[in-house]
C-alpha positions in Angstrom: 224.5 42.2 169.6 226.9 44.9 169.9 227.8 46.9 173.0 229.8 45.7 176.3 229.6 46.4 179.9 232.4 49.0 179.7 233.2 51.3 182.6 235.1 54.1 181.0 235.2 55.8 177.6 238.8 55.0 175.8 240.9 57.0 173.9 241.8 57.2 170.1 245.0 58.8 169.1 244.4 59.9 165.7 247.8 61.2 164.8 248.5 58.6 162.1 245.5 60.2 160.2 247.7 63.2 159.4 250.9 61.0 158.0 251.5 58.9 155.1 252.6 55.8 157.1 250.1 53.2 155.9 251.3 50.6 158.4 250.4 53.1 161.1 247.1 53.6 159.9 246.2 49.9 159.9 247.6 49.4 163.5 245.2 52.2 164.2 242.5 50.6 162.5 242.8 47.4 164.0 242.9 48.8 167.6 239.9 50.9 166.7 237.6 48.2 165.3 237.0 46.7 169.0 236.2 50.3 170.2 233.6 51.0 167.6 232.1 47.6 167.8 231.7 47.0 171.6 231.3 50.7 172.9 230.7 53.0 170.0 232.3 56.1 172.0 235.5 57.4 172.2 237.8 60.4 173.0 239.6 61.7 169.9 243.1 63.2 170.7 245.9 64.5 168.8 243.7 65.8 166.2 244.6 69.0 164.2 241.7 71.4 165.4 243.1 74.2 167.4 241.9 74.2 171.2 241.8 78.1 170.5 239.3 77.7 167.7 237.2 75.4 170.1 237.1 78.0 172.7 236.2 80.9 170.3 233.2 79.1 169.1 232.1 78.3 172.9 232.5 82.0 173.4 230.6 83.1 170.7 228.1 80.7 171.6 227.9 82.2 174.9 227.5 85.6 173.6 224.5 84.4 171.4 222.6 82.8 174.1 222.9 85.9 176.1 220.9 87.8 173.4 217.5 89.0 174.2 214.4 86.3 173.6 213.4 88.8 170.9 216.6 88.7 168.9 217.1 84.9 169.3 213.4 84.4 168.2 214.1 86.7 165.2 216.1 83.6 164.1 213.8 80.9 164.5 214.8 77.6 162.8 213.7 78.0 159.3 212.3 75.3 157.0 215.6 74.2 156.0 216.4 73.3 159.6 218.9 76.3 160.3 218.3 78.8 163.2 217.4 79.1 166.9 215.6 76.5 168.7 213.6 77.6 171.6 213.6 75.7 174.8 211.0 72.9 175.2 210.5 72.7 171.4 212.3 69.5 170.5 211.4 66.0 171.8 213.0 63.0 170.8 210.2 60.9 170.1 212.2 58.7 167.6 214.2 57.3 170.3 214.6 53.4 170.3 216.1 53.4 173.9 213.5 55.3 175.8 210.0 56.7 175.8 210.8 60.4 175.7 207.6 62.3 176.6 209.3 65.6 177.8 211.1 68.0 175.7 215.0 68.5 176.0 215.7 71.1 178.5 218.1 73.3 176.4 218.1 75.9 173.7 220.2 75.7 170.5 221.4 77.6 167.6 221.7 75.0 164.4 224.1 75.7 161.4 224.0 73.3 158.4 226.4 73.2 155.2 226.9 76.2 153.3 224.9 76.4 150.0 225.6 79.1 147.5 222.4 81.2 146.4 222.8 79.6 142.9 223.4 76.1 144.1 221.1 73.7 142.1 219.7 72.1 145.2 218.8 75.3 146.5 217.2 76.5 143.2 215.0 73.5 143.1 213.9 73.9 146.7 215.1 70.3 147.7 214.8 69.5 151.6 217.2 71.2 153.8 218.8 73.2 150.7 218.5 76.7 152.1 220.4 79.4 153.8 221.8 79.5 157.0 220.8 82.5 159.7 222.9 84.7 161.4 222.6 87.5 164.2 223.4 90.9 162.6 224.7 92.0 165.9 227.1 89.4 166.2 229.2 89.2 162.9 231.9 87.1 164.6 229.9 84.3 164.9 229.4 83.6 161.3 233.1 83.8 160.7 234.2 81.8 163.8 231.6 79.1 162.8 232.8 78.8 159.2 236.4 78.4 160.3 235.4 75.8 162.7 233.2 73.9 160.5 236.1 73.9 157.8 238.4 72.3 160.5 235.9 69.6 161.6 234.9 68.9 158.1 239.0 68.0 157.5 239.0 65.9 160.6 235.6 64.0 159.8 236.9 63.1 156.3 239.9 61.8 157.9 238.0 59.6 160.1 235.8 58.1 157.3 239.1 56.7 155.8 239.8 55.2 159.5 236.5 53.9 159.7 236.7 52.3 156.3 239.7 50.5 157.2 238.1 49.4 160.5 235.5 47.7 158.3 238.3 46.1 156.0 237.4 48.2 153.2 239.5 50.5 150.7 240.6 53.5 152.7 238.7 55.8 150.3 235.4 53.7 150.3 233.3 56.3 152.0 234.6 59.3 149.8 232.3 59.3 147.0 229.3 59.5 149.9 230.8 62.7 151.3 231.3 64.7 148.2 228.3 66.8 149.2 228.0 66.1 153.0 225.1 66.8 155.2 226.7 68.7 158.2 225.1 70.0 161.2 226.9 72.2 164.0 224.5 72.6 166.7 225.3 75.2 169.6 223.8 74.4 172.6 223.1 75.9 176.1 221.7 73.7 178.8 220.3 75.6 182.0 220.6 73.6 185.1 218.1 70.7 185.1 215.7 70.0 187.9 215.8 66.8 189.4 212.7 65.5 188.0 211.7 62.2 186.7 211.8 62.1 182.8 213.4 65.5 182.5 216.8 65.8 181.1 219.1 68.3 179.2 218.9 65.7 176.5 216.7 62.6 176.8 218.4 59.0 176.2 218.8 58.5 172.4 221.1 57.6 169.6 222.3 60.0 167.0 220.7 59.9 163.6 223.6 60.0 161.0 227.2 58.7 160.5 229.4 60.2 163.2 229.1 62.9 165.8 232.3 65.0 167.2 231.3 66.8 170.5 233.4 69.6 172.3 232.3 69.9 175.9 232.7 72.7 178.3 234.3 71.7 181.6 231.0 71.1 183.5 230.3 67.3 182.3 226.8 65.8 182.1 227.1 63.7 179.2 226.7 59.9 179.9 226.8 56.8 177.9 224.7 53.7 178.4 226.7 50.3 178.4 225.3 46.8 177.5 224.5 46.3 181.2 222.2 49.3 181.2 224.6 51.3 183.3 225.1 55.0 182.5 228.9 55.9 182.3 230.1 59.3 182.6 232.1 60.9 179.8 233.6 63.7 181.5 235.3 66.6 179.8 238.9 66.0 178.5 240.8 69.2 177.4 241.9 68.9 173.9 239.5 66.1 173.0 236.5 65.6 170.9 234.0 62.8 172.2 233.3 60.9 168.9 230.5 58.3 168.7 228.9 55.9 166.2 225.5 57.0 164.8 222.6 55.2 163.5 223.6 55.4 159.8 227.0 54.0 160.5 225.6 51.2 162.5 223.5 50.4 159.7 226.1 50.8 157.0 228.3 48.3 159.0 225.5 45.7 159.0 225.3 46.1 163.0 229.2 45.4 163.5 229.4 48.8 165.1 227.5 50.1 167.9 225.2 53.1 168.1 225.4 53.5 171.8 222.6 55.2 173.7 223.6 58.5 175.4 222.2 61.3 177.5 222.8 64.7 179.1 221.9 65.8 182.7 223.2 69.1 183.7 223.2 68.7 187.5 226.0 71.2 187.9 223.9 74.0 188.9 225.4 76.3 186.3 224.8 76.8 182.6 226.4 74.2 180.3 227.4 74.7 176.8 228.6 72.4 174.3 228.8 72.1 170.5 228.4 68.6 168.6 229.2 68.5 165.0 227.3 66.0 162.9 228.9 64.5 159.8 226.7 62.8 157.4 226.3 61.5 153.9 225.0 63.5 151.1 221.1 63.5 151.1 221.3 61.4 147.9 223.5 58.7 149.5 222.3 55.2 149.3 223.3 53.3 152.4 223.9 49.7 151.6 225.1 47.3 154.7 228.8 46.3 153.8 229.9 44.2 156.9 228.5 42.5 159.9 225.6 40.0 160.2 223.0 42.4 158.7 224.2 42.6 155.1 220.7 41.4 154.1 219.0 44.9 155.5 217.6 47.2 153.2 219.2 49.8 151.3 218.3 53.3 152.8 218.3 56.6 151.0 219.9 58.9 153.7 217.7 62.0 152.8 214.4 60.1 153.4 215.7 58.7 156.5 216.8 62.1 157.9 213.5 63.8 156.9 211.4 61.3 158.5 213.2 61.9 161.9 213.4 65.7 161.6 209.5 65.5 160.7 208.9 63.7 163.9 211.1 65.4 166.5 210.8 69.1 166.1 207.5 70.9 166.4 208.5 73.6 163.7 208.1 70.6 161.2 204.7 69.9 162.7 205.6 67.3 165.3 203.1 67.5 168.1 204.0 69.1 171.4 205.3 67.0 174.4 203.0 66.8 177.4 
């Protein structure tokens, strides 16, 4: 069973990802293996994403959520999972770590990977192969987000190489699976959450995909559950991303790596903003366990797996409203 009774979130210095020193990469992988196995969460530091860019995205996020309800609802999430998600419209019913019956106390704006109008998947009407939506009155949001996503994709691809080495695989093992990655940038606004049983900014859950890279504001609220069942705070650390293993990577690792439960409680009395970036394989990727003690687990087509979860958790896709 993965996971330990850790008491704090460790740090991973990813500077070697930007160099050519293979020995340094192997040493980094050796030190990271136990973190991904036992904790599944880490602060990523010394990456190349400018802090000024992170802050620009946060500023644009605040500007967006300050728009009128009418302007935001005009960008309601479309059938391709892009756009505005109203408060109380997402309930994590597929969580394997909690019986979540109340919707998340947040609103969000979802941006996915860009597809050209003549992209074959888009022309064929394949799932999630559609256009992003942007507020006409806030043109800087689109340009800033596109710049940020490019930087985050670069960091994420480098992290796939590190993760491959952590699994004793060739450094480029995951590269073919991410030629056309499925990416999500979710801009989130959490109003102060009332102290009510079962009510969360984000209810206890694990993430669906490969890895998540989270930029937090200065308020905190993220908590991670250890093997002892204790909720450990993951407070904001300037210049860092919080990275976590998600379910598809846990499956791919044959259960070796921990997809650790986490939640958000905004008890600050102020508005909280965060921006998780989810980096996942292509929709057609076939995920077969390659390590750990579950290599006999079934092969999963990522796109099928993802759509099942979206269909169950989002009201716009027909999921029932929570009570």
